[in-house]
C-alpha positions as CSV (number, residue, x, y, z in Angstrom):
1,X,29.1,42.1,-58.9
2,X,32.7,41.5,-58.7
3,X,33.8,39.3,-55.7
4,X,37.6,39.5,-54.6
5,X,39.1,36.1,-54.8
6,X,43.0,36.4,-54.3
7,X,45.9,38.9,-54.3
8,X,49.3,37.9,-55.9
9,X,52.9,38.6,-54.8
10,X,56.1,37.2,-56.2
11,X,58.4,35.4,-53.8
12,X,62.0,34.3,-54.4
13,X,62.0,31.1,-52.1
14,X,59.2,29.1,-52.2
15,X,59.9,27.0,-49.2
16,X,60.8,29.9,-46.9
17,X,57.6,31.7,-47.9
18,X,55.4,28.8,-47.5
19,X,56.9,28.2,-43.9
20,X,56.4,31.9,-43.1
21,X,52.8,32.2,-44.0
22,X,51.8,28.9,-42.3
23,X,53.6,29.8,-39.1
24,X,52.5,33.4,-39.1
25,X,48.9,33.1,-40.5
26,X,48.0,29.4,-40.6
27,X,47.8,29.8,-44.4
28,X,47.9,26.4,-46.1
29,X,48.2,25.3,-49.6
30,X,44.8,25.3,-51.5
31,X,46.4,24.4,-54.8
32,X,50.0,24.3,-56.5
33,X,50.1,24.6,-60.2
34,X,53.6,24.0,-61.6
35,X,54.5,25.3,-65.1
36,X,57.7,24.8,-66.9
37,X,59.3,28.2,-65.7
38,X,57.1,29.4,-62.8
39,X,54.6,27.8,-60.1
40,X,51.5,29.4,-58.8
41,X,50.8,28.6,-55.0
42,X,47.2,29.5,-53.4
43,X,47.4,29.9,-49.9
44,X,44.2,29.9,-48.1
45,X,42.9,30.0,-44.0
46,X,39.9,27.9,-43.2
47,X,38.1,30.8,-42.1
48,X,38.0,32.7,-45.4
49,X,37.7,31.8,-49.3
50,X,40.2,34.9,-50.0
51,X,43.4,33.4,-51.0
52,X,47.0,34.7,-51.3
53,X,48.6,33.8,-54.7
54,X,52.4,33.2,-54.4
55,X,53.9,33.3,-57.9
56,X,57.6,31.7,-58.0
57,X,59.7,32.3,-61.3
58,X,62.3,29.5,-61.2
59,X,65.0,31.5,-63.0
60,X,64.9,34.4,-60.6
61,X,67.9,34.6,-58.3
62,X,67.9,38.2,-57.3
63,X,65.1,39.5,-54.6
64,X,62.4,41.7,-56.2
65,X,62.4,45.1,-55.7
66,X,58.9,46.0,-54.1
67,X,59.3,50.0,-55.1
68,X,57.2,52.6,-53.2
69,X,54.0,51.8,-54.4
70,X,53.2,48.5,-52.4
71,X,51.1,49.0,-49.3
72,X,50.4,45.9,-47.3
73,X,48.0,42.9,-46.8
74,X,45.7,42.7,-43.5
75,X,44.4,39.9,-41.6
76,X,42.2,40.4,-38.3
77,X,42.8,38.3,-35.1
78,X,40.8,37.9,-31.9
79,X,43.5,39.0,-29.6
80,X,46.2,41.1,-31.3
81,X,48.5,41.2,-28.1
82,X,48.6,37.5,-28.0
83,X,49.3,37.3,-31.4
84,X,52.1,39.9,-31.0
85,X,53.6,37.7,-28.2
86,X,53.4,34.5,-30.3
87,X,55.2,36.3,-33.1
88,X,57.7,37.4,-30.9
89,X,58.0,33.8,-29.6
90,X,58.2,32.3,-33.2
91,X,61.0,34.7,-34.0
92,X,58.7,36.4,-36.6
93,X,60.0,39.9,-35.8
94,X,56.7,41.6,-35.3
95,X,56.5,45.4,-35.2
96,X,55.6,47.5,-32.4
97,X,52.0,47.2,-31.1
98,X,50.2,50.3,-32.2
99,X,46.9,51.9,-30.9
100,X,45.7,53.8,-33.8
101,X,43.3,57.0,-32.7
102,X,41.3,59.4,-34.7
103,X,39.9,62.2,-32.3
104,X,40.5,60.4,-29.3
105,X,38.9,57.3,-30.5
106,X,40.6,54.0,-31.2
107,X,40.4,53.2,-35.0
108,X,42.4,50.0,-34.8
109,X,45.0,48.2,-32.7
110,X,47.6,46.5,-34.9
111,X,51.2,45.6,-35.7
112,X,52.8,44.8,-38.9
113,X,54.9,41.6,-39.7
114,X,57.3,41.5,-42.7
115,X,57.6,38.2,-44.9
116,X,60.8,37.0,-46.1
117,X,60.5,39.1,-49.4
118,X,60.0,42.1,-47.8
119,X,56.1,42.5,-48.1
120,X,54.5,43.9,-45.1
121,X,51.1,42.4,-43.5
122,X,49.1,44.3,-41.1
123,X,47.8,42.2,-38.1
124,X,44.7,44.0,-36.7
125,X,42.7,43.4,-33.8
126,X,39.1,42.0,-34.7
127,X,36.3,44.4,-33.9
128,X,34.5,47.8,-35.1
129,X,35.2,48.0,-38.9
130,X,37.6,45.1,-39.0
131,X,35.1,42.5,-37.8
């Protein structure tokens, strides 16, 4: 049986990305592996073994074009309203807090944040299918 272990994104500025993911989601470096032309940085939160892999290509000078196929990463939090307020205080530019309903029932409460490279991260209230 396959076990998901990480998702990879390419980032332009390692320091800026590390700062964002630490301040926004508490992700810490689990391992950084440097090669002559690039580095792989694995970020992890203490609550989960799943990692976000940042790939930094040292010769890259232009921002990456994300295209129209990328969706988003998602994280759950205990109090989405409090996290939204914290993102505002930290100047992390959260999108609006949303109450997503289907047939009158709330499926999720969430907001989106955008990292320095334009990747979207959905921040979801823990509960229901998002336990």
